DRENROMI-432068 format. One line per 8 residues: their letters; for each residue x, z, y of C-alpha. Coordinates in Angstrom, 1 decimal. Each point is the difference from the previous one (the first is absolute). Example, Ala and Ser with C-alpha at 12.3 -4.5 7.8 and 13.67 -1.06 7.14 Angstrom:
as = 12.3/7.8/-4.5 | 1.4/-0.7/3.4
% end
This chain:
msadavlt = 23.7/52.9/1.8 | 2.0/-2.8/1.0 | -0.5/-2.3/3.4 | -0.9/-2.9/-2.5 | -2.3/2.3/-2.0 | -1.5/1.1/3.6 | -0.4/-3.7/0.7 | -1.6/-1.1/-2.7
lvvvaamv = -2.9/2.9/0.1 | -0.4/-1.2/3.7 | -0.5/-3.7/-1.4 | -2.5/1.0/-2.8 | -2.0/2.2/2.1 | -0.3/-2.8/2.5 | -1.1/-2.3/-2.7 | -2.6/2.5/-1.6
vclaldll = -1.5/0.1/3.6 | -0.5/-3.3/0.7 | -1.0/-0.8/-3.7 | -2.7/3.2/0.4 | -1.1/-1.6/3.7 | 0.0/-3.7/-1.6 | 1.7/-0.9/3.3 | 1.9/-3.2/-2.1
ppdvvtfs = -0.4/-1.3/-3.5 | 1.5/2.2/-2.7 | 2.8/-2.9/-1.0 | 1.0/-0.1/3.9 | 0.5/3.6/-0.1 | 1.9/0.6/-2.8 | 2.1/-2.8/0.1 | 0.5/0.7/3.9
algtllla = 1.1/3.9/-1.2 | 2.4/-1.9/-2.6 | 1.5/-1.9/2.4 | 0.7/3.1/2.2 | 1.5/1.9/-2.8 | 2.2/-3.4/-0.5 | 1.3/-0.4/3.8 | 0.3/3.6/0.3
gvldpsea = 3.0/0.0/-2.7 | -2.2/2.2/-2.4 | -0.1/-2.5/-2.3 | 2.3/-3.0/-0.9 | -1.4/-3.4/-0.4 | 0.2/-0.1/-3.8 | -1.7/3.9/-0.1 | -3.0/-1.4/2.9
lsgfsnsa = -0.7/-3.1/-2.2 | 0.3/1.5/-3.4 | -3.7/0.4/-0.2 | -0.6/-3.7/0.2 | 1.9/-0.7/-3.3 | -1.8/3.1/-1.5 | -1.4/-0.4/-3.5 | -3.2/1.7/1.1
mitvavlf = -0.4/-2.2/2.7 | 0.4/-2.8/-1.7 | -2.2/0.9/-3.1 | -2.7/0.4/2.7 | 0.3/-3.3/1.6 | -0.3/-1.8/-3.7 | -3.4/2.3/-0.5 | -1.6/-1.8/3.0
ivayaaqs = 0.5/-3.2/-1.8 | -1.5/1.3/-3.3 | -2.9/1.9/1.7 | -0.7/-3.1/2.3 | -0.3/-2.2/-3.2 | -2.9/2.7/-1.3 | -1.6/-0.3/3.2 | -0.1/-3.9/0.7
agvleyva = -1.2/-0.2/-3.8 | -2.9/1.4/0.7 | 0.0/2.9/-2.4 | -0.4/2.9/1.8 | -2.9/-1.9/2.1 | -1.7/-0.7/-3.3 | 0.3/3.6/-1.3 | -1.0/1.6/3.3
akvmgdgr = -3.2/-1.8/-0.1 | -0.7/0.9/-3.1 | 0.9/3.7/-0.3 | -2.8/1.6/2.4 | -2.6/-0.8/-2.7 | -3.9/0.2/0.6 | 0.0/2.4/2.5 | -1.6/2.4/-2.0
gmrralar = 1.1/2.9/1.6 | 3.0/0.9/2.5 | 2.2/2.1/-2.1 | -0.1/-2.4/-2.8 | 1.1/-2.7/2.1 | 2.6/2.2/1.8 | 1.7/0.8/-3.5 | -0.2/-3.5/-0.8
milsvtsf = 1.8/-1.1/3.1 | 2.4/3.0/0.2 | 1.4/-0.4/-4.0 | 0.5/-3.7/0.7 | 2.1/0.0/3.3 | 1.8/3.0/-1.4 | 0.7/-1.9/-3.1 | 1.2/-3.4/2.0
saflnntp = 2.1/1.9/2.3 | 2.1/1.6/-2.1 | 1.5/-3.3/-0.5 | -0.3/-2.1/2.8 | -0.1/0.7/4.0 | -2.6/1.8/1.6 | -0.6/-2.3/2.9 | -0.9/-3.0/-1.7
ivamflpa = -2.6/2.3/-2.4 | -1.6/1.8/2.8 | -0.2/-3.7/1.6 | -2.0/-1.2/-3.0 | -2.0/2.4/-0.8 | -1.1/0.9/3.7 | -2.4/-3.0/0.7 | -1.4/0.2/-3.5
vrdwthrk = -0.8/3.9/0.5 | -1.5/-0.4/3.5 | -2.1/-3.0/-1.2 | -1.3/1.8/-2.7 | -1.1/3.3/1.6 | -1.7/-2.0/2.4 | -2.0/-1.9/-2.5 | -0.7/3.7/-1.9
gfppskfl = -0.9/1.7/3.4 | 3.3/2.5/-0.4 | 1.8/0.7/2.8 | 3.6/-1.5/-0.3 | 1.2/3.1/1.6 | -0.6/1.7/-3.2 | 2.2/-2.6/-2.1 | 2.9/-0.9/2.5
iplsyasi = 1.9/3.0/0.2 | -0.2/0.6/-3.4 | 1.4/-3.7/-0.3 | 3.1/0.6/1.7 | 1.0/3.3/-1.8 | -0.6/-1.5/-3.5 | 2.6/-2.7/1.1 | 2.5/3.2/0.9
lgglctli = -1.1/1.7/-3.1 | 1.2/-2.5/-2.3 | 3.2/-0.8/2.0 | 1.5/3.4/-0.8 | -0.2/-0.5/-3.8 | 2.3/-2.6/-0.5 | 3.8/-1.2/1.5 | -1.6/-3.0/1.3
gtstnlli = -3.1/1.3/1.3 | 0.9/0.1/3.5 | 3.3/-1.2/2.0 | 0.6/3.8/1.0 | 0.7/0.6/-4.0 | 2.4/-3.1/-0.3 | 1.8/1.3/3.2 | 0.6/3.6/-0.8
ngmyqeaa = 1.2/-1.4/-3.3 | 2.3/-2.1/1.8 | 1.4/2.8/1.8 | 0.4/2.2/-3.1 | 2.0/-2.8/-1.9 | 2.2/-0.3/3.1 | 0.6/3.9/0.7 | -0.3/1.4/-3.7
grslsmfe = 0.5/-3.2/-2.3 | -3.5/1.4/-1.7 | -3.1/-2.3/-0.2 | -3.6/1.0/-0.5 | -1.2/-1.8/-3.0 | -3.5/-2.2/0.5 | -2.3/2.6/-0.9 | 1.3/3.5/0.7
lawvgvpc = -2.1/0.5/3.3 | -3.2/-0.1/-2.6 | 1.1/3.3/-1.4 | -1.5/1.5/3.7 | -2.0/-3.0/1.3 | -2.2/-0.3/-2.9 | -1.1/3.6/-0.2 | -0.1/0.1/4.2
allaiayl = -2.1/-3.5/-0.5 | -2.6/1.5/-2.4 | -0.6/3.2/2.0 | -0.1/-2.2/3.7 | -2.4/-2.4/-1.8 | -2.3/2.5/-1.1 | 0.2/1.7/3.4 | -1.1/-3.3/1.4
ltlgprll = -2.8/-0.3/-2.3 | -1.3/3.5/0.3 | 0.9/1.4/3.8 | 0.8/-3.6/1.4 | -3.7/-1.5/0.6 | -0.6/3.5/1.6 | 3.0/0.1/2.4 | -0.3/-3.9/0.8
pdrsdpee = -1.8/-1.4/2.9 | -3.4/-1.7/0.2 | 0.5/-2.3/3.0 | -3.4/-1.3/-0.9 | -2.7/0.3/3.2 | -3.9/-0.6/0.7 | 0.8/-3.5/1.3 | 1.1/-1.2/-3.2
slfgpgre = -3.4/-0.3/-1.5 | -0.2/-3.0/2.4 | 2.2/-2.0/-1.2 | 1.5/1.4/-3.3 | 2.8/2.2/-1.0 | 3.9/-0.4/0.7 | 2.4/-0.7/3.4 | -2.1/-0.9/3.1
ylfemrlt = 1.9/-2.6/2.7 | -1.9/-0.9/3.2 | 0.3/-3.6/0.9 | -0.5/-1.4/3.2 | -1.4/-3.5/0.3 | -1.2/-1.7/2.7 | -2.2/-3.1/0.8 | 1.5/-3.5/0.6
pgsplrgk = -0.9/-1.9/2.9 | -3.2/-1.7/-0.9 | -0.7/2.3/-3.0 | -3.3/-1.0/-1.7 | -0.5/4.1/0.2 | -0.4/0.0/3.6 | -3.4/1.0/1.3 | -1.1/1.2/-3.1
tveaaglr = -0.5/3.7/-1.1 | 2.1/1.8/-2.4 | -3.2/-0.4/-2.4 | -0.4/-3.3/0.2 | 3.9/-1.0/0.0 | -0.2/1.6/-3.6 | 2.7/2.6/1.0 | -2.0/3.0/-0.9
rlgsvfla = -0.1/0.0/-4.0 | 3.8/-1.3/-0.8 | 0.5/2.2/-3.3 | 3.3/1.8/0.3 | 0.1/-0.2/4.1 | -2.0/0.9/2.5 | -0.1/-0.8/3.9 | 0.9/3.5/1.9
eilrgpvs = 0.5/-1.2/3.3 | -0.1/-3.0/2.4 | 2.5/0.2/2.8 | -1.4/-2.0/3.1 | 2.7/0.3/2.9 | 0.6/3.3/1.0 | -3.4/0.9/-1.7 | -0.3/1.6/-3.4
iapvkptd = -3.3/-0.8/-2.1 | -0.7/2.7/-3.0 | -1.2/0.5/-2.0 | -1.1/-3.5/-0.5 | -3.7/-0.9/-0.2 | -1.5/-2.4/-2.0 | -1.6/-1.5/3.5 | 3.2/0.0/1.8
vledgdrl = 0.8/-3.7/1.3 | 3.6/-1.7/-0.6 | 1.7/-1.2/3.1 | 2.7/-2.3/0.7 | 3.4/1.8/-0.2 | -1.5/3.0/-1.8 | 2.5/1.7/-2.1 | -1.3/1.5/-3.5
ifagaaeg = 1.3/3.1/-1.7 | -1.0/-0.1/-3.7 | 0.9/2.9/-2.3 | 0.4/-0.2/-3.4 | 2.5/-0.7/-3.5 | 2.3/-2.4/-0.2 | -2.2/-2.5/-1.8 | -2.0/-0.2/3.2
avilhrip = 1.9/-2.1/1.6 | -0.3/-2.9/-2.2 | -3.6/0.2/0.8 | 0.5/0.0/4.0 | 2.2/-3.1/-0.4 | -3.0/-1.8/-1.6 | -1.8/0.5/3.2 | 0.2/-3.1/2.2
glvpsggh = 0.5/0.8/3.6 | 2.3/3.0/-0.7 | 3.8/0.3/0.2 | 2.1/3.1/0.0 | 0.7/1.1/3.6 | 3.7/-0.2/-0.6 | 2.1/-2.9/-1.7 | -2.9/-2.4/0.2
dlyheirr = 2.2/-3.4/0.2 | 2.1/0.9/-3.5 | -3.5/1.0/-1.2 | -1.6/-3.7/0.5 | 3.3/-1.3/-1.3 | -0.4/2.2/-3.1 | -3.9/-0.7/-0.6 | 1.0/-3.8/0.6
rgegkvle = 2.5/-0.3/-2.6 | -2.7/2.0/-2.2 | 2.5/1.9/-1.8 | -0.1/3.1/1.8 | -0.1/3.6/-2.1 | -0.9/3.9/1.3 | 2.5/2.4/-1.1 | 1.0/3.2/0.7
avvsrssp = 3.6/0.8/0.6 | 1.2/3.8/0.6 | 2.9/-0.1/2.5 | 3.3/1.3/-1.3 | 2.4/2.2/1.7 | 2.4/-2.7/-0.5 | -1.9/-2.6/2.3 | 1.6/-1.2/3.2
llgktikq = -3.2/0.1/1.8 | -0.1/4.1/-0.1 | -0.8/1.2/3.4 | -0.7/-3.5/1.3 | -3.6/-1.4/0.9 | -1.2/-3.0/-2.0 | 0.7/-2.0/3.3 | 3.4/1.1/0.5
gnfrgryd = 1.4/-0.7/-3.7 | -1.8/-3.4/-0.1 | -1.9/0.9/-3.3 | -1.8/-3.2/-0.1 | 3.2/-2.1/0.3 | 2.0/2.0/-2.3 | -2.9/0.3/-2.8 | -2.1/-2.8/0.7
avvlavhr = -3.0/2.7/-0.1 | -2.7/1.3/2.2 | -0.6/3.7/0.1 | -3.6/0.6/-0.4 | -0.4/3.8/0.0 | 2.5/3.3/-0.6 | -0.5/3.1/-1.8 | 2.2/2.9/1.0
hgervrgk = -0.1/3.1/-2.6 | -3.6/0.3/0.0 | -1.1/-1.2/3.0 | -1.2/-3.4/1.3 | 1.9/-1.4/2.7 | -1.9/-1.0/3.3 | 1.3/-1.9/3.1 | 2.0/-3.4/0.8
lgalklrp = 1.9/-0.4/-3.5 | 2.7/-2.1/2.1 | 0.9/3.1/1.7 | 0.3/2.4/-3.1 | 3.4/1.4/-0.8 | 0.3/-0.1/-3.8 | 1.2/2.8/-2.1 | 0.8/0.7/-3.6
gdtlllls = -2.9/0.1/-2.4 | -2.5/-2.1/2.2 | -2.1/-1.8/-2.2 | -0.2/-3.4/1.8 | -3.0/-2.7/-1.0 | 1.1/-3.4/0.4 | -1.3/-3.7/-0.3 | 3.2/-1.9/-1.1
gpdflkrw = 0.9/-3.1/-1.2 | 0.7/-0.9/-3.6 | 3.9/0.8/0.0 | -0.4/3.7/1.0 | 0.1/1.7/-3.4 | 2.5/-2.2/-1.1 | 2.7/0.5/3.1 | -0.9/3.9/1.1
grsrefyl = -1.8/1.6/-3.3 | 3.0/1.4/-1.2 | 1.9/0.2/3.2 | 1.7/3.3/1.2 | -2.5/-0.5/3.3 | -3.1/1.0/-1.7 | -0.5/2.9/-2.8 | -3.0/-1.6/-1.2
vstvsemp = -1.8/-3.5/0.0 | -3.3/-0.9/-1.8 | -2.2/-2.5/0.4 | -3.8/0.9/0.7 | -1.9/-2.3/-2.6 | 2.4/-1.3/-2.6 | 0.6/1.5/-3.7 | 3.6/0.4/-1.1
rldrrktw = 1.4/-2.9/-2.1 | 1.7/0.9/-3.7 | 2.9/-2.3/-0.7 | 0.1/0.4/-3.8 | 3.6/-1.5/-0.5 | 1.1/1.8/2.8 | -1.5/3.3/-1.4 | 1.7/-0.2/-3.4
laavalgg = 3.4/-0.7/1.6 | -0.1/2.7/2.6 | -1.2/2.4/-3.0 | 2.8/-1.3/-2.1 | 2.7/1.0/2.8 | -1.2/3.0/0.4 | -0.7/1.4/-3.3 | 3.2/-1.5/-1.0
mvllsasg = 2.0/1.6/2.9 | -1.5/3.5/-0.8 | 0.7/-0.1/-3.5 | 4.0/-1.0/0.2 | 0.3/2.5/2.6 | -1.9/2.8/-1.5 | 2.1/-0.6/-3.3 | 3.1/0.0/1.8
ilsvlkaa = 0.7/-3.1/-1.3 | 0.7/-1.6/3.9 | 0.5/2.2/3.2 | -3.2/-0.2/2.1 | 1.7/-2.6/2.5 | 1.1/-2.1/-2.8 | -3.2/0.3/-1.5 | -1.8/-0.8/3.2
vlaavfli = 2.4/-3.0/0.7 | -1.0/-1.5/-3.4 | -3.5/0.3/0.7 | 0.2/-1.5/3.9 | 2.3/-3.1/-1.9 | -3.1/-0.5/-2.5 | -2.5/-0.2/2.6 | 1.8/-2.5/2.0
vtrcvtav = 1.5/-2.0/-2.8 | -3.7/-0.3/-1.5 | -1.7/-0.7/3.5 | -1.8/3.2/0.2 | 1.4/0.7/3.4 | 1.9/-3.0/1.8 | 3.5/0.4/2.2 | -2.0/0.1/3.2
earrslei = -2.6/2.5/-1.3 | 2.8/2.4/-1.6 | 1.7/-0.4/3.7 | -3.0/1.2/1.8 | -0.9/2.6/-2.1 | 2.9/2.2/1.1 | -0.7/2.5/2.0 | 3.1/0.2/2.0
nvlvvias = -1.3/2.8/2.5 | -0.1/2.3/-3.1 | 3.0/-1.5/-1.2 | 1.8/0.6/3.2 | -1.5/3.8/0.1 | 1.5/0.7/-3.6 | 3.3/-1.4/0.8 | 0.3/1.5/3.3
slgigyal = -1.3/3.6/-1.2 | 2.8/-0.1/-3.1 | 2.2/-0.4/2.7 | -0.8/3.0/2.1 | -0.3/2.6/-3.0 | 3.4/-1.1/-0.4 | 0.9/0.9/3.2 | -1.7/3.1/-0.4
ektgaaas = 2.0/0.9/-3.4 | 3.2/-1.0/1.3 | -0.2/1.8/3.4 | -0.7/3.7/-1.5 | -3.6/-0.5/2.1 | -1.9/-0.2/-3.5 | 1.7/3.3/-1.2 | -0.5/1.8/3.5
iasivlqa = -3.6/-0.6/-0.3 | 0.1/1.2/-3.9 | 1.7/3.2/0.6 | -3.2/0.8/2.6 | -2.4/-0.9/-2.9 | 2.2/2.5/-2.3 | -0.1/2.9/2.6 | -4.0/-0.5/0.4
vqglgpra = -0.1/0.7/-3.6 | 2.8/1.9/-0.9 | -0.7/2.5/-3.0 | -3.1/-1.8/-0.8 | 1.3/-1.9/-3.1 | 0.0/-3.9/-0.9 | -3.7/-0.5/0.2 | 0.0/0.6/3.6
llaavfvf = 2.6/-2.0/0.8 | -1.5/-2.9/-1.6 | -3.2/0.5/1.9 | 2.0/0.5/3.5 | 1.8/-3.6/-0.9 | -3.9/-1.1/-0.9 | -1.3/1.4/3.4 | 2.7/-1.7/1.8
asgltgfi = -0.1/-3.5/-1.7 | -3.9/-0.1/0.4 | 0.1/1.6/3.6 | 2.2/-3.2/0.9 | -2.4/-2.1/-1.6 | -2.7/0.8/2.1 | 1.7/-1.1/2.9 | 2.1/-3.1/-1.0
tnnaaaal = -0.1/-2.6/-2.9 | 0.3/1.4/-3.4 | 3.6/-2.1/-0.6 | 1.5/1.3/3.1 | -1.2/3.5/-0.9 | 1.6/-0.2/-3.4 | 2.8/-1.2/1.2 | 0.7/3.1/2.5
afpvalsa = -1.6/2.2/-2.6 | 2.0/-1.1/-2.8 | 3.8/1.2/1.1 | -1.5/3.4/1.3 | -1.4/0.7/-3.4 | 3.3/-0.8/-1.8 | 1.9/2.0/2.2 | -2.4/2.9/-0.6
akgagldp = 0.4/-0.4/-3.5 | 3.7/-0.2/0.5 | 0.1/3.3/1.9 | -2.5/1.9/-2.2 | 2.4/-1.3/-3.2 | -3.1/-1.6/-1.6 | -0.4/-3.3/-1.6 | -1.3/-2.5/2.5
hpfviava = -2.4/-2.0/-2.4 | -3.0/2.2/0.5 | 0.6/-0.5/3.9 | 0.3/-3.2/-0.2 | -3.1/-0.7/-2.0 | -1.4/2.8/2.7 | 0.5/-2.5/2.9 | -1.3/-3.1/-1.7
vaasasfa = -3.2/1.7/-0.6 | -0.2/1.6/3.4 | 1.2/-2.9/1.9 | -3.0/-2.4/-1.2 | -2.9/2.7/-0.6 | -1.1/-1.0/3.7 | -3.9/0.8/0.2 | -0.5/2.2/2.8
spvayqtn = 0.9/-2.5/2.6 | -1.2/-3.5/0.7 | 3.3/-1.2/1.3 | 1.9/1.6/-2.5 | -0.3/-2.7/-2.6 | -0.8/-4.1/0.4 | -2.8/0.4/-2.6 | -1.8/2.6/2.4
mmvygpgg = 0.5/-2.0/3.1 | -2.0/-2.9/-2.1 | -3.0/1.8/-0.7 | 0.0/1.9/3.7 | -2.0/-2.6/1.9 | -2.1/-1.9/-3.1 | -1.2/3.6/-1.0 | -0.7/1.1/3.7
yrftdfvr = 2.0/3.1/-0.2 | 1.3/2.6/2.1 | 3.3/1.8/-0.3 | -1.5/3.2/-1.0 | -1.7/-1.6/-2.9 | 3.4/-0.5/-1.6 | 1.0/3.8/1.2 | -3.2/1.1/-1.9
vglplhll = 0.0/-2.0/-3.1 | 4.0/-0.3/-0.3 | 1.3/3.5/0.6 | -1.3/1.3/-3.0 | 1.5/-2.7/-2.2 | 3.3/0.5/2.1 | 0.0/3.9/-1.1 | -0.9/-1.1/-3.4
ylvgsvll = 2.9/-2.3/-0.5 | 2.3/2.9/1.5 | -1.1/2.6/-2.4 | -0.2/-2.4/-3.1 | 3.6/-1.1/0.9 | 1.0/3.1/0.5 | -1.3/1.6/-3.3 | 0.4/-3.3/-2.2
ipmiwsf = 3.8/-0.9/0.9 | 1.8/2.8/-1.3 | -2.2/-0.2/-3.3 | 1.8/-3.4/-0.4 | 3.3/0.1/1.7 | 1.8/3.5/-0.1 | 1.8/0.9/3.1
% end
């Protein structure tokens, strides 16, 4: 290999390690890798920046606007609330949810779909007495299944199509992936409805019978000076029967009183630890003489204004507060909100909230002012923000406009009248002109971090191809399956791409696997088209790890899951897609 090829492989290896260990945000890592190749002279400026003008990156950017319109119109929220049905059986409700989400995700970005369905599904399971952990992994997986059925189903499909156009002048059609995606999706749905409920965890425990099913929080409250509760017993203070919460512990200086007896007397300075569901925060804040142990000044201000809302927010991997304590990150000043409690991957978090370092997937229970949802509801800093008590509102005018824009875009691109990019631009212009989306909202809908990852990955993929590094990796793959035939090579390419996806983002994995697949096909004298399809499927079929796909991270905390839950449920799905792809792809596209 040339010196440039070796340097490119070293940069790519360092990038993969940084992404796998989550040392820095993906956009920072990929852009830094691209910048290193530019500064080292491996790429000239036009080559390094070519990804930023690639049609795939621009198409993804425009589709963010279309997806935002569907989200803000309330369509998904309304449908999510209706989809779950009357609760006559877990499998029936699971089937309704999976089929609906799979259908939506074939045409819309996966993230807003899961963000809209997640609170509706979670609230429904609480009301019906089903564990949310039986539904939220299937919710994420269903969004992935649908995304593998159309060209616009995921940004990864568009990225691969853009690279294919640049490298070979060929393109995938709107529904070409459906030949593999639909049969595999049907098998995956059958698996999720039969074996899924047995393999999915049940995080319920005996304490749930005391305050109802669902995710539990620990609320730390304290008696205010001169509190009317001082000197009263727990029973006389009305703290025994509170519905969805119960008093679990009293902290009096260094002394812990637990279990709490009805006859225990409350004293000045007592800190009271309550356990229960999110709705319990509303109950506790109505009790005179009790305030949260932290953030009480802002708490009083919000209560005085009479516009406070109790919300749940899931911290994203793009949050600037990651690794910082709630106090260090100035959470109150930045968000105008008080953190009441934290739930982390199936566990109630206790201790001083101000000293807690935030992690991706943490679910925060907040008391906020009225503008929090407007300012941060669709921010990249949170995967999900949902109101504990309010129901979704449906804007019928926006609903029809969004439906017309989305339907027209699909029809025009599928019929070949317009390219996907032109159809998406037409839909976005229509939405802006009709005021379904304002110019400010259109700008805010662009997820710059995702676009930077895509554009940078395109440049890095070009470097792998230009320097011959991709050909070197492809020769190793060819030698590993030498004499075993084209199907074995196809399987090796699938495993290589999906292996990358287990450690880094699916867009970055696709960009790295694509030139290797192309070189492998060329080296074996085969048509590259089947291998391009294999990379598209493998890069998005991310089931066995919570960090491999953003929607998996979104349900990680709210579902109370552990890493092993995704391995146990997702690995069979991963193998299903591997076998299905290797069998189906050669039957449809010849080598």
